[in-house]
C-alpha positions as CSV (number, residue, x, y, z in Angstrom):
1,M,14.2,-3.0,27.7
2,S,16.1,-6.2,27.1
3,D,14.9,-9.8,26.6
4,T,16.4,-10.5,30.0
5,N,14.2,-7.9,31.6
6,A,11.1,-9.3,29.8
7,G,12.2,-12.9,30.5
8,G,12.8,-15.2,27.6
9,G,9.8,-17.4,28.4
10,R,7.5,-14.5,29.1
11,L,8.6,-12.8,25.8
12,T,7.6,-15.9,23.9
13,D,4.3,-16.2,25.8
14,R,3.5,-12.6,25.0
15,R,4.4,-12.9,21.3
16,R,2.2,-16.0,21.0
17,G,-0.5,-14.2,23.0
18,A,-0.7,-11.3,20.5
19,L,-1.7,-13.6,17.6
20,V,-3.9,-16.0,19.6
21,G,-5.5,-13.0,21.2
22,L,-6.2,-11.5,17.8
23,A,-8.0,-14.7,16.8
24,V,-9.9,-15.0,20.1
25,G,-11.2,-11.4,19.8
26,D,-12.2,-12.0,16.2
27,A,-14.0,-15.2,16.9
28,L,-15.9,-13.7,19.9
29,G,-17.1,-10.8,17.8
30,A,-18.0,-12.7,14.7
31,A,-21.5,-13.6,15.9
32,V,-22.5,-10.0,16.6
33,E,-20.7,-8.3,13.7
34,F,-22.7,-5.3,12.5
35,R,-25.2,-5.5,15.3
36,R,-26.0,-2.3,17.2
37,P,-25.0,-2.3,20.8
38,G,-27.8,-3.3,23.1
39,T,-29.6,-5.3,20.5
40,F,-28.0,-8.6,21.3
41,P,-27.5,-10.6,24.5
42,P,-24.0,-9.7,25.9
43,V,-21.3,-11.9,24.5
44,V,-19.7,-14.0,27.3
45,G,-18.1,-16.7,25.1
46,Y,-18.1,-18.1,21.7
47,R,-21.5,-18.5,19.9
48,D,-22.6,-19.6,16.5
49,G,-24.6,-17.7,13.9
50,G,-24.0,-14.1,12.9
51,L,-23.8,-12.5,9.5
52,H,-21.7,-15.4,8.1
53,D,-23.5,-18.2,10.0
54,L,-20.2,-19.4,11.5
55,N,-19.8,-22.1,14.1
56,A,-18.8,-21.1,17.6
57,G,-15.0,-20.4,17.7
58,E,-14.7,-19.7,14.0
59,W,-12.9,-16.5,12.9
60,T,-13.2,-14.1,10.0
61,D,-11.0,-12.1,7.6
62,D,-9.1,-10.4,10.5
63,T,-7.4,-13.7,11.4
64,S,-7.2,-14.9,7.8
65,M,-5.2,-11.9,6.8
66,A,-3.0,-12.1,9.9
67,L,-2.2,-15.7,9.0
68,A,-1.4,-14.7,5.4
69,L,0.9,-11.9,6.7
70,A,2.6,-14.3,9.1
71,D,3.2,-16.8,6.4
72,S,4.8,-14.1,4.2
73,L,7.0,-12.8,6.9
74,A,8.2,-16.4,7.8
75,R,8.8,-17.5,4.2
76,A,9.7,-14.4,2.2
77,G,11.1,-11.9,4.8
78,W,10.0,-8.3,4.3
79,N,8.3,-8.3,0.8
80,L,5.2,-6.3,0.3
81,D,4.4,-7.9,-3.1
82,D,4.6,-11.3,-1.4
83,Q,2.2,-10.1,1.4
84,A,-0.2,-8.9,-1.3
85,D,0.1,-12.2,-3.2
86,R,-0.9,-14.1,-0.1
87,Y,-3.8,-11.8,0.6
88,L,-4.9,-12.3,-3.0
89,K,-4.6,-16.1,-2.7
90,W,-6.9,-15.8,0.4
91,L,-9.4,-13.6,-1.6
92,R,-9.5,-15.8,-4.7
93,T,-9.1,-19.3,-3.3
94,G,-10.0,-19.2,0.4
95,A,-6.5,-20.0,1.5
96,Y,-5.9,-19.0,5.2
97,S,-9.7,-19.1,5.8
98,V,-11.2,-21.0,8.7
99,N,-13.6,-22.9,6.4
100,G,-11.7,-22.9,3.0
101,R,-13.6,-19.9,1.5
102,C,-13.3,-16.2,1.5
103,F,-16.7,-15.1,3.0
104,D,-15.8,-11.7,4.5
105,V,-13.7,-9.0,2.9
106,G,-13.7,-5.2,3.3
107,V,-14.4,-2.9,0.4
108,A,-11.0,-1.1,0.6
109,T,-9.2,-4.5,0.8
110,N,-11.1,-6.0,-2.1
111,D,-10.5,-2.9,-4.2
112,A,-6.8,-2.7,-3.3
113,L,-6.1,-6.4,-4.1
114,G,-7.9,-6.0,-7.4
115,R,-5.5,-3.1,-8.2
116,F,-2.5,-5.3,-7.2
117,E,-3.8,-8.1,-9.3
118,V,-3.5,-5.9,-12.3
119,G,-0.5,-3.6,-11.5
120,R,1.6,-6.0,-9.4
121,D,2.8,-3.1,-7.2
122,A,1.8,-3.5,-3.6
123,R,3.2,-0.2,-2.6
124,A,0.7,1.5,-4.9
125,S,-2.3,-0.7,-4.4
126,G,-3.8,0.8,-1.3
127,D,-6.1,3.9,-1.6
128,P,-4.4,6.9,-0.1
129,S,-7.6,9.0,0.2
130,E,-8.9,9.9,3.6
131,S,-12.3,8.4,2.7
132,A,-10.6,5.0,2.6
133,S,-9.5,5.0,6.2
134,G,-10.9,1.7,7.3
135,N,-9.6,-0.6,10.0
136,G,-8.4,-3.4,7.7
137,S,-4.7,-3.0,8.3
138,I,-4.7,-2.6,12.1
139,M,-6.8,-5.7,12.4
140,R,-4.1,-8.0,11.0
141,L,-1.0,-6.2,12.4
142,A,0.3,-8.4,15.1
143,P,2.6,-10.6,13.0
144,V,4.8,-7.5,12.2
145,A,5.4,-6.8,15.8
146,I,5.8,-10.4,16.7
147,R,8.4,-11.0,14.0
148,H,10.3,-7.7,14.5
149,V,10.0,-7.3,18.3
150,G,13.8,-7.2,18.5
151,L,13.8,-3.8,16.9
152,F,12.2,-2.4,20.1
153,P,13.4,-0.1,21.7
154,D,16.7,0.8,20.0
155,R,15.4,0.8,16.4
156,V,11.8,1.8,17.2
157,E,11.7,4.1,14.2
158,E,12.4,1.2,11.9
159,L,9.7,-0.9,13.6
160,A,7.2,1.9,13.1
161,R,8.1,2.2,9.5
162,L,7.5,-1.5,8.9
163,G,4.1,-1.2,10.5
164,A,3.1,1.6,8.1
165,E,4.5,-0.2,5.1
166,S,2.4,-3.3,5.9
167,S,-0.7,-1.0,5.7
168,L,0.2,0.3,2.2
169,V,-0.9,-2.9,0.5
170,T,-4.5,-2.3,1.3
171,H,-4.9,1.0,3.3
172,A,-2.6,3.9,2.4
173,S,-4.5,6.8,4.0
174,P,-2.6,9.0,6.5
175,H,-5.0,7.8,9.2
176,C,-4.2,4.2,8.6
177,L,-0.5,4.6,8.2
178,S,-0.3,6.5,11.5
179,A,-2.5,4.0,13.3
180,C,-0.2,1.2,12.2
181,R,2.9,3.0,13.2
182,Y,1.5,3.6,16.7
183,L,0.0,0.1,17.2
184,T,3.1,-1.7,16.1
185,I,5.4,0.0,18.7
186,V,2.8,-0.4,21.4
187,L,2.4,-4.1,20.7
188,A,6.2,-4.6,20.7
189,A,6.6,-2.7,24.0
190,L,3.9,-4.8,25.6
191,M,5.5,-8.0,24.4
192,R,8.8,-6.8,25.9
193,G,7.1,-6.5,29.3
194,G,6.4,-2.8,29.3
195,D,4.2,-1.3,32.0
196,R,0.8,-0.7,30.5
197,A,0.3,2.7,32.0
198,E,3.7,3.9,30.8
199,V,3.3,2.5,27.3
200,L,-0.1,4.2,26.9
201,A,1.0,7.5,28.4
202,R,1.0,10.6,26.2
203,D,4.6,11.4,27.2
204,W,5.9,7.8,26.5
205,E,9.4,8.4,25.1
206,P,9.2,6.0,22.1
207,L,6.0,7.8,21.1
208,R,7.8,11.1,21.1
209,R,10.6,9.7,19.0
210,I,8.3,8.3,16.4
211,D,6.3,11.6,16.2
212,E,9.6,13.5,15.7
213,V,10.6,11.4,12.8
214,E,7.2,11.8,11.1
215,P,4.3,13.5,13.0
216,F,1.2,11.3,13.6
217,H,-2.0,12.3,11.9
218,P,-3.7,14.6,14.4
219,L,-6.7,12.3,15.0
220,I,-4.4,9.3,15.7
221,W,-2.3,11.6,18.0
222,D,-5.4,12.4,19.9
223,V,-6.1,8.7,20.4
224,A,-2.5,8.0,21.4
225,S,-2.7,10.9,23.8
226,G,-5.6,9.2,25.6
227,S,-8.9,10.3,24.1
228,Y,-10.4,7.0,25.1
229,R,-9.8,7.8,28.8
230,R,-12.2,10.7,28.6
231,K,-15.1,8.9,26.9
232,A,-17.5,6.0,27.4
233,P,-20.1,4.4,25.1
234,P,-21.9,5.6,23.0
235,A,-19.1,8.1,22.4
236,I,-16.8,5.1,22.2
237,R,-17.9,3.3,19.0
238,G,-17.0,0.0,17.4
239,S,-17.1,1.4,14.0
240,G,-15.1,0.5,10.9
241,W,-13.3,3.8,10.8
242,V,-9.7,3.2,11.8
243,V,-9.7,6.2,14.3
244,E,-12.7,5.0,16.2
245,S,-11.6,1.3,16.0
246,L,-8.3,2.0,17.5
247,E,-9.9,4.2,20.2
248,A,-12.5,1.6,21.0
249,A,-9.8,-1.2,21.3
250,L,-7.7,1.0,23.6
251,W,-10.7,1.9,25.7
252,A,-11.5,-1.7,26.2
253,F,-7.9,-2.6,27.0
254,H,-6.4,0.3,29.0
255,D,-7.8,-0.5,32.4
256,A,-9.2,-4.0,32.1
257,P,-8.2,-6.3,34.9
258,T,-7.9,-9.4,32.7
259,F,-7.6,-10.5,29.1
260,E,-11.1,-11.8,29.1
261,E,-12.7,-8.7,30.3
262,A,-10.8,-6.6,27.8
263,V,-11.9,-8.5,24.8
264,L,-15.5,-8.9,26.0
265,R,-15.7,-5.1,26.5
266,A,-14.5,-4.7,22.9
267,V,-16.9,-7.1,21.2
268,N,-19.9,-6.0,23.2
269,L,-19.6,-2.6,21.5
270,G,-21.2,-4.3,18.5
271,E,-20.9,-2.8,15.0
272,D,-17.6,-4.0,13.6
273,A,-17.3,-6.3,16.6
274,D,-15.0,-8.9,15.2
275,T,-12.4,-6.3,14.2
276,I,-12.6,-4.3,17.5
277,G,-12.2,-7.6,19.3
278,A,-9.2,-8.6,17.1
279,V,-7.4,-5.3,17.7
280,C,-8.1,-5.4,21.5
281,G,-7.1,-9.1,21.5
282,Q,-3.7,-8.2,20.0
283,L,-3.1,-5.6,22.8
284,A,-4.4,-7.8,25.6
285,G,-2.6,-10.9,24.3
286,A,0.7,-9.0,24.0
287,Y,0.3,-7.7,27.6
288,W,-1.0,-10.7,29.5
289,G,0.5,-13.4,27.2
290,E,-1.1,-16.6,25.9
291,S,-0.8,-18.2,29.4
292,Q,-3.4,-15.7,30.7
293,I,-6.0,-16.4,28.0
294,P,-8.7,-18.5,29.7
295,P,-8.4,-22.1,28.4
296,P,-12.0,-22.2,27.1
297,L,-11.2,-19.3,24.8
298,R,-8.0,-20.7,23.6
299,Q,-9.1,-24.3,23.2
300,G,-12.4,-23.3,21.7
301,L,-10.8,-21.6,18.7
302,A,-11.4,-23.3,15.4
303,R,-8.4,-24.4,13.3
304,L,-5.8,-24.0,16.1
305,D,-3.5,-25.9,13.8
306,M,-3.4,-23.0,11.4
307,I,-2.6,-20.6,14.2
308,E,0.1,-22.8,15.6
309,A,1.7,-23.1,12.1
310,A,1.8,-19.4,11.8
311,L,3.4,-19.0,15.2
312,D,6.0,-21.6,14.4
313,G,7.0,-19.5,11.4
314,L,7.0,-16.2,13.2
315,L,9.0,-17.4,16.2
316,A,11.6,-19.2,14.1
317,P,15.0,-17.5,14.0
318,P,15.2,-15.0,11.1
319,H,17.9,-16.9,9.3
320,A,15.4,-19.8,9.0
321,S,13.0,-17.6,7.0
């Protein structure tokens, strides 16, 4: 699929949509993070409060880390140590945060960045054990696909490799690496105007190519093969486990008629609602584009200037990096 097929303007709209969608889903879910489904009034728009007592439209670590990753890609090219440095700056100083402080960080991310701070080797900082298979690397992933969408479809293997490498910094388990490989190529395909049913199909040709290079973890392969189509809540869960998080986001997205309905389905699962919303928002934004995100959701986001600055860097020609 070429840029011509996707349409230059539509390609830009979808690239922007993936990052804006991430932030929208994050901000929608922030107020009900760690709440059990059914214990809160359904989310229909931004609301204040929640675990971190945020204002309506404010976002959490998902977006902060995505902005740090975007800044690294724009300024340093592909450099895992630089990515880790910017995450560490967020953790220690509140850079990239909506309110100037780091108020929300996952255990695996915190531990990994602590190891990087000592050892200065981002490729070795993430925990490779299966017990450390949280969703902290898929939640921030969109900038990789946005920046490197040109690798799809001819160099899809390289694109998937970059997605996995971006995870190593904080999440190095086989589950997380496979999830990032899969989500990166799906996001790029959607940005290029791919048909949703085709891209999510079990027999999608790029999926087969990636699996032949390095087989997906069986649990991620099950999700990529459509496990979410056979389930409904409570079997679909918004948990922090990367397998269930990816499954929940795809469940919310795969047959939703609009961006808004997709992300609201996701965040109303509760539990790790901000991250399920952020992952679904990446998918929905990449598919429908920023132009199809309802104005109240886009305009109601806090610190839009930070998101715009990240997009400016990601969308600049590579030689300007």
